C-alpha positions, 0 to 999 in steps of 0.5 A: 447681297454683297456676294451676288454683287461680287459674282455678277461683277465677276461675270460682267468682267469674264464677258469683257475678258473674252470680248478683249482677248477675241479682239486681240486675236481677230486676224485683223489686229493679231499683227500689231499685238505683242506676245505680252499683251496677249499673255497679259490678257489671256491670264486675266481672262483665266483668272476671272472665268476661273473665279466666276465658275468656282463661285458657281460651283462653291455650293455644290456638294458630291465627289464631281462637283468638288473635282470641278471646282479643284479644276476651276481653282487651279485655273485661278492659280495659274492666272495669277501666276501668269499675270506678274510675269506678263506685266514684267515681260511688257515693261522690259520689253517696252524698255528695250524695243518700244512699241514694236508688235514684234520685236526679235525673239529672246529666249531670256524673256522665258525666264520671267514665266518660271513662277508659273511652275509653282503650278504643280505644288498649287494643283497638289495642295488644292487636291489635298485640301478638304476646303473649298476656300481658294486662299485656304487651299494655297496658304503654303504659297501666299507668301511667296507669291506675294513677294514675286507680285510685289517685286514683279508689279514695283519694278514694272512700275518703276520702268514704266515711270522711266518710260514716260520721257523715253517714248515719242508717242503721243500721250505716252507721259499720262499713259506710263503715270496711270499704269504705275499708279495701278500697279501700285494700288493693285499691289497694296491691295492684294497684300492687304487682302491677303494678310490682313483682311481675308477674315475681316468685315470688309473681305468681300469689297476688298476681294471685289476690288482685288479680282477687278483691278487686274483688269484696269491695266489690260484695258489701258493697253489695249486702248492704247494699242487699238485706240479709239476702236476699243470702246465702240468694239467692247460695247458693241460685242457685249450687246452682241454676246447678250442677246445671244445668251438671252436667246440661248436661256429662252430656247433652253428653258423651252426645250431641254430645261426639264431634262437637265433639272432631272440630270442636276438632281441625280448628280447634284451638279447644276448642269447649265454650266456643262451646257454652256461648255458644250454648246460653246465647244461645238460652236468653236470647233466647227469653223462653218459654225463660227463663220455663220455665228459670227456673220449673223450676229454681225449682219443682225447687230452692224450699223454699216450693213445698210451704208456699204450696200448703198455705197455699193450701188452708188459705185456700180452707177458711177462706173457706168457714168464714167465708161466713156473714159480711156482705160488708165483715167478709168483706173485711177478714178476708181482707184481714188472713189473707192476709198472714199465710198467704202471708207478704206485707208487706200486700194491698189490695182495691178492688171498684168494684161488687158490694158498694157498697150493703152498705159499712156504715161501711166505713173506706175506701169511696170513692164507689162503690168499696169500698178495704180494705187490710191494716194494714201497707200503704204510706201513700202508697197509702191510700184516696184519690181518686186513688189509686182513680183509678188503680187503676181504670185498672188494672182497666179495662186489665185488663178490656179485655185479658181479663187476670186477673193482672199482675205488676210487672217483666213488664206491657208498658204503661209506665204501668201499670208506673209505677202498680204501682211507685207502689203498691209492689204486686208482683202485681194479680189481677183479682176478676171474679164476676158482679157483683163486680168489682174488683182485688187488689193483693199486696205484697212477701213478707216472706221477700223472695222471688217468686212462682212461676207456678204459685203465682200460678195456684193464688192466682188460683184462690183470689181466684176463689173468693174473688170468687164467695163475696162474690158469694154472700154479697151475693145471700143477703142481698138475697133475706134483704132481699127476704124481709123486705120481703114480710113487712113488707108482709104486716104492714102489709096485716094492720094496715090490714085492722084499722085499717079494721075498728076505724075501722068499728066505732068510727064507729056508736057515735060517731055515736050519742054525737054525736046525743044530745049534740046533743039534749042541747044543744038541750034545755039551750039557750043560756042553760044554763051547761052547754051549752058543755060539751056542745059541746066533747064534740061537737067531740071527737066530731067530731075522733075522727070524722075520725081514724076516716075517715082510718083508713078511707082508709089501709085502703081499697085504692088506686084503680087507675084514676088520674086528674088533680087540682088539687093545690093544691085538695087542699093548700087542703082539707087544711090548712083541716082541720089549721088545728084541729090547728095552733090546739091547739098554738099553731103558726102555720101559713103557706100559699103555693100558687103551682101553681093551673094545675097538674094531676098524674096521681094519685088524690086519696086517695094525694095526700092521704096525702102532703100531710097526713102531712107537715104533721101530722108538720111541726105535731107536730114544732114543737109544743114550739118557741118561736114554732112555725111551719109553711109550706106551699108549692107552685110550678111548677118545670121542668114539675113540681109541687113541694110543700114543707113547712118547720117550725122544730122541732129537726130530724131527727138524722143517724142517723135520716135514713138510715132515716126512710122505713122502717116503725116508725122514729120518734122520737115518743114517741106516734108509730107510724113509719108516716106518713113510710113510707106517704108515701114508698110513696105518692111512689113510686107516682107516680113523684115524688121526695121530699128531706128537708133537716134539720139538728139545731137548724135545722128541717126541709124536706121537698120532693115533686116530681111530673110535670105531667100533660101 
């Protein structure tokens, strides 16, 4: 009975070791696990697994079973040799670099594993001894190994006790005290069993305790690294593997049991172990089989399958309900709601096209990219030019391979894998729908588990729906803007007609008043003191007549026939007219024209509107400025006619500069907001460019560039 209990406990320890080792080697945990912990758990697994298999083949007779049993004993020796080295490695590493998962490599630590070379003489002794007892076979090395075990464990215990006050991590003091105590107890038990109790009545009990005790430090380390995830992980996967084993045994008994019994009688060997090794080898050899088995077990026993499905359904409905929002608020809403629904630490959305023109003070936009992250996103993955560049490369790689999703730990490209590690992202989804093109990064889950393939597929569909919603919203806003622009142009057309009609009605009475005033001035003569007042009336009537003429010019349809004009001549004529306005406001108007030979493809009316509005706006802008000055200049630069109007006025506010070419936008109390709008429209009609450079309090420069006619 004690032997059966010992055998059962060894099998249970092997299962726990297997689960622990697979958990540490999972992609989701691999980056957080140090080499020494992998070596420690790996050595423990080799020791327990080979001890269990040695116990199962101990009573088998024949050359083949004896050879296999010798191999298992060599594995036991390998596990025992690795464990002290890994423990000392962990203590020295923690002493020098703390809990850093991947500190700089140092070849010196390889020396700690030099005792593993004792495996060569151990194998020689095992194959040359006739005994099936492991301790008897390795007896020549027993004393040397005990010295190494005691020295390694005592040094490790001392280092762990020193570390309890040096590492500023939660519960470090209790953790290292427990670890040192377990190591000291393990050393005492191992030495007592090897030297005194091997042939005593309590040999089985002490051997069982000695075999199982090394599991405690490994569990303590793994628990501390993976924290609260470890116990649920061990329990869940133990049940999964247990259920899979029960199903496998049932199928075995129903199918190949009769054949294996006959083979066992011929070879005098229990073939169940060979069958298990073959099945395990087949599963591990084929990646699709591994993935299918993993997903099937996860779907069968997973606790969060239905919860994720329900969360995905709720998110789909909420996307439809929030589709009325502007694209940028919609992106920010999605970045905040998804982590809550899917229990994620964070998500990050980066769009390289499709929404750039609709940012509206986005906190994450860089260049043409839009970057939105939830609040808990890692700081080192914040919006920077370098991070956008890395994400752009991931995006380009996915697009070139037509891949819609990549996962950390499964991506074959080392560069992309490193990028995902740097961003601490578990999955990357492509957001690709017509004009909307970007990526969506998912961080770890708050419950420290991972999504199944089925869940990732449903999330991919959800994100496709979101990309389509963003695209449709962008298209809808573009349609609304086009409709508003058409309505605005229609209003401007009506205003032009009203202005033309009003100007036409005003010209006749103004003409009559000027005629009467001129006759009155002649009748009064030059000597009459009232003549000066009458001539002032005539001057004002002339100014009103010019204003009405400009209204007629603006409202008159543009000439369809485009001819070539001399722009300097037009500017010279307009500055002659506007000098009167400049004198009225005591503005100095400087004219410097250096493009007399240039000719441009335009109508006189179109180009006149551009020049007239820019010069008049400049004069009006500086009328309350001390020493007001406006400079009008023209030059020929790279086969283009460049016309500039510079003033020393108060400048244009930055928030107004983005909208100043829109209709009815003005800062003047008596302005209509149509001047610069007309200028921009006319420059666009002539396929030219207009730029504005202005600083608050530093004046303004408008520059119009037009192609010179060939």
